[in-house]
C-alpha angles and dihedrals in degrees: 000000000000091000090052090054093049091049090048088053092048091050091052089056093046091049090063101038097100101050139024110263119235121235094264091054092048091053091048092051093050093051092050092049090050093053093048091050095050089050091053091049092053091054092057095060098054137245116344120210130165090352096304123125116217128212121184122209124192108183091184092065092230094126111050091191091066129074111266096216137034090232090059091053092047091053091067103027121106136187120317092025132149116209108191116196135196130178133022114311119203101199150092108257114211118191108185130165095358131142130195095005123158115195129172151078122317110280108280093021136086133223123205124223120194097196128032145293118226125182117195133177090348135132131212101007117167119197122190138184097352120151106196127190121171114188089192106042147329125354103217122013121189117186132171089347136129138209094012116163130192112195122183090350128144133197105187130157098012119155090232133023119332095224123006120191119185148147102050095312128154120213136174121203110202117197148280096059143119138211103186143153096008125159091240131014122336090229130008124192118185144157103038093309126145128222123181125188108211103179099185097137099041144324128308116218125198107177149138094020123152097243132010118345087227122012116194121186146165101023095316123146127224117190130183119185095194143285092077127130122199108182146157098003113170134232112232117222093220093061120113088224131012112288107169093106125128090237125007123192127190139168102019097322121161134217132192120186116185130167097216095127099031142303121327114212126194108182146145096019112154103228098032142292102274132000119193123179141158101039095316121158133218130190119184118180145154116247097167124062098238105020121100139197107234124194108178145152097004102150113257105355142019097209125003113199126186153146098036097322126147135218124193120188118192115182133311095035115141121190114179147138104045124139099227113019140340089223122014115190127184140155103038097318124160133214126196115186123177132168134010101337123150130216107178147153097016128139133039137241118271095028109112091199094050113122144127088260129009115203108189142159107021093324130145135214120197112190128185106173131327135113129265106187149159093007120154097245127015122329089243126015111198119195143171110008093329129136144206126209107188133174127164095001120129127214109192127170102358110154097233102033139271106294129358127190133188118227093275098050133083143209132203110183146144087239091073124082120239089245136010134034123336117257123260115291096032119097104174142108123236115220097205145000096236093109128230130326122253109225106149118179133187121237121239115270129230114264126232107266092192095107091053091048091050093051094052092045090052095051090048090053100048100032103045117117113267 
């Protein structure tokens, strides 16, 4: 086709060699040349269909007609482009100032990147089927970017964090996917960014990282809507404070754990299940009829809550199997528990602070329903100017009674008689006879997953092998 264009241009010149062309003929020649040049340019960017431009990358070098690196394709790609990759690519992929970019393997395949993928100052970037390992740093890095999606991507065995999201970015991780065995956190979310796990197509695993499975800092928000496992993350000896939690929140960070797409499980993490400090907030709720949120067997504690942080549990949350406490609260922390949640089989003999729930240091627990049972120690241990307000909760078979308070703590509960001594198993004072407070709160609601379903359907349509 290119040869035909060149011959056509040559014929135009020859046709006007023997006389001076008039102005009309000159204009006609220029228009025809422009059309031919535009056609030639269109041929260099690949096949166009439904308004998309296609660029093909073969990192193996088998097909000389394809780009040999992703970077070379990005250098010429524009908005509304598909870059389809095969082979193993040894490069750092920098996506900067892009919009409406789709980059990944052909649908149903995977492409390997030995290096990293960074997305900066971009909007509507969709990544598919990329297995990223960086021996010298992070796997994926998303900064100052919006509407970024990773579908069927992995970041395993990186020297740094598997996936880092920062600087007011918003990212969706669609399952299946994994962020395992990294030298730092599996996923890090910072600086008022938002990351949501939407595991509609398969589970997302965040395990065996050296540090928190998920670290959330500086006002950022991490959300999982089910079908996620966060397991066996390891505390690093060089850390200033323990960091081998499943999820760790600092500096006003936020966490939402919902079971809309299946059970979430946080288990086997060395330092504990969830750690929230410095005015961080957690909501855990069931948004599917049979799925649960399970926090179990995480070393000393299921959820550690301190320094003004808050925890809300709404139905079908199970916290069990920890050596010290299911929930340990301190430093002005607050617990709100409503519905059929279970805190069970926590604590160990010989530990005086062992309990189902420890409420310490000016903290408050507000319970409306739920079961706190078979813990080694009291169901709730209330210490140092803390208080418990409980209605409808049950406390069977704890080894040291239902609720125990020190001399500075208080209990208001439907378990207490209006007058007289408290029943067996309750060792607390009641400061007044005004009854329990009424502070009802609604659980979060399941979002509409239609946008994510539409995105994956579109990629499947336009990136399937022909």
